[in-house]
C-alpha positions in Angstrom: 141.5 85.7 111.2 141.0 85.3 107.5 139.5 88.6 106.2 136.8 86.6 104.4 135.5 85.5 107.8 135.1 88.9 109.4 131.4 88.7 108.6 130.7 92.4 109.1 126.9 92.0 108.8 126.7 89.5 111.6 126.1 91.3 114.9 126.3 88.3 117.3 129.4 88.4 119.4 129.7 84.7 119.8 128.8 81.6 117.8 126.8 80.3 120.8 124.5 83.3 120.5 123.7 82.2 117.0 123.4 78.5 117.8 120.9 79.4 120.6 118.5 80.5 117.8 118.1 77.0 116.3 118.9 73.3 116.9 122.5 72.9 115.5 124.0 69.5 114.7 126.2 67.6 117.1 129.1 68.6 114.9 128.5 72.2 115.7 127.6 71.7 119.4 130.9 69.7 120.0 132.9 72.8 118.8 131.1 75.5 120.8 132.5 77.3 123.7 131.5 80.6 125.3 134.1 82.7 123.5 134.2 81.2 120.0 133.3 84.0 117.5 131.0 83.3 114.5 134.0 83.6 112.1 136.0 81.1 114.1 133.3 78.5 114.2 132.6 79.1 110.5 136.3 78.7 109.7 136.4 75.4 111.6 133.4 74.0 109.8 134.8 75.0 106.4 138.2 73.5 107.2 136.4 70.2 107.9 134.2 70.4 104.8 131.0 70.5 107.0 129.3 72.7 104.5 125.7 71.9 105.4 126.4 72.8 109.0 128.2 75.9 108.1 125.4 77.0 105.7 122.7 76.4 108.3 124.7 78.4 110.8 125.0 81.3 108.3 121.2 81.3 107.6 120.6 81.8 111.3 123.5 84.3 111.7 122.6 86.7 108.9 120.1 89.6 109.4 116.6 88.8 108.2 116.8 90.8 104.9 120.1 89.2 104.0 118.7 85.8 104.8 115.8 86.3 102.5 118.2 87.4 99.8 120.2 84.2 100.2 116.9 82.2 100.0 116.1 84.0 96.7 119.5 83.2 95.3 119.1 79.6 96.2 115.5 79.4 94.9 116.5 80.8 91.5 118.8 77.8 91.2 115.8 75.5 91.6 113.8 76.9 88.8 113.3 74.8 85.7 113.7 76.2 82.2 110.0 76.9 82.2 109.1 77.8 85.8 105.5 78.1 86.9 104.2 81.7 86.9 103.6 81.2 90.7 107.2 80.3 91.4 108.5 83.1 89.2 106.2 85.7 90.9 107.2 84.4 94.3 110.9 84.9 93.7 110.4 88.3 92.0 108.2 89.6 94.9 110.7 88.4 97.5 113.6 90.0 95.6 111.6 93.2 95.3 111.0 93.2 99.0 114.8 92.7 99.7 115.7 95.7 97.6 112.7 97.8 98.9 111.6 96.4 102.2 108.4 98.6 102.5 104.9 97.7 103.5 103.6 97.7 99.9 106.2 95.1 98.8 105.6 93.1 102.0 101.9 92.9 101.5 102.1 90.8 98.3 104.5 88.2 99.7 101.9 86.2 101.7 99.7 85.6 98.6 102.8 84.9 96.5 104.0 82.3 98.9 100.6 80.7 99.3 100.1 80.6 95.5 103.0 78.1 95.3 101.5 75.9 98.0 104.6 76.8 100.0 106.1 73.6 98.7 108.7 75.0 96.5 112.0 76.9 97.1 110.4 80.0 95.5 107.4 79.8 97.8 109.6 79.4 100.9 111.7 82.4 99.8 108.5 84.5 99.6 107.3 83.1 102.9 110.7 84.1 104.5 110.2 87.6 103.2 106.6 87.7 104.5 107.7 86.6 107.9 110.6 88.9 108.1 108.5 92.0 108.6 105.1 93.2 109.5 102.3 91.2 111.0 101.0 87.6 110.5 97.4 89.0 110.4 95.5 91.1 107.9 95.3 94.8 108.2 91.8 94.5 109.8 93.1 92.4 112.7 95.4 93.4 115.6 99.0 92.9 114.5 100.8 89.7 115.4 104.6 89.8 115.0 106.1 86.7 113.5 108.4 84.7 115.8 112.1 85.8 115.2 113.2 82.4 113.9 110.3 81.9 111.3 112.2 83.8 108.6 115.3 81.8 109.1 113.4 78.4 109.1 111.6 79.4 105.8 114.9 80.5 104.2 116.6 77.2 105.3 113.6 75.3 103.8 114.1 77.2 100.5 117.8 76.1 100.5 117.0 72.5 101.3 114.3 72.4 98.7 116.8 73.8 96.1 119.5 71.3 97.1 117.0 68.4 96.7 116.3 69.5 93.1 120.0 69.6 92.1 122.0 66.5 91.2 122.6 64.5 94.4 126.2 63.7 93.4 126.9 67.5 93.5 125.4 68.2 96.9 128.6 69.0 98.7 129.7 71.4 95.9 126.3 73.1 95.9 126.3 73.4 99.7 129.7 75.1 99.4 128.4 77.3 96.6 125.5 78.5 98.7 127.9 78.9 101.7 130.2 81.1 99.7 127.2 83.2 98.7 126.2 83.5 102.4 129.7 84.5 103.4 129.8 87.1 100.6 126.5 88.5 101.8 127.8 88.6 105.4 130.7 90.6 104.2 128.5 93.2 102.5 128.5 91.6 99.0 125.6 90.6 96.7 126.2 86.9 97.0 126.5 86.6 93.2 
């Protein structure tokens, strides 16, 4: 196997384990078997230039913290030259949580995401961080753990929102760019 596809941060033993976490495309489903490793499926998707499928697979394969980081990297690409203070704050708070995933940094993510209307890539990156840890309720209420897939769905939304802001004729190249970042993160890199 290509060293690049060892994906040391991905703990799932099979690609099917990851695909059971979301609703993969027919292109992915048609390639699955019980023994296919995450790296093998990713290699097939890359060989066939199925970058969107491969990217979504990686979002659901990465650990939560790394998924939030990927969402932050994507969201930064969506910022205009003069981003709103809400979007900038949302990304900065999400990045801060990635580097220091403690309760203090977690607490500001919900408000940061909501300040964007959760309609921007930055807002969804902050939402992904908020849903990666802690409780969905306030400190005064009994804790409610977010569903496992909520972080991944928010991160995927951040990436889709980013891709929608970039030139449409460059979508495959941008999907590949984000996929390369995801693979780098999965191998212990920074994605940059």
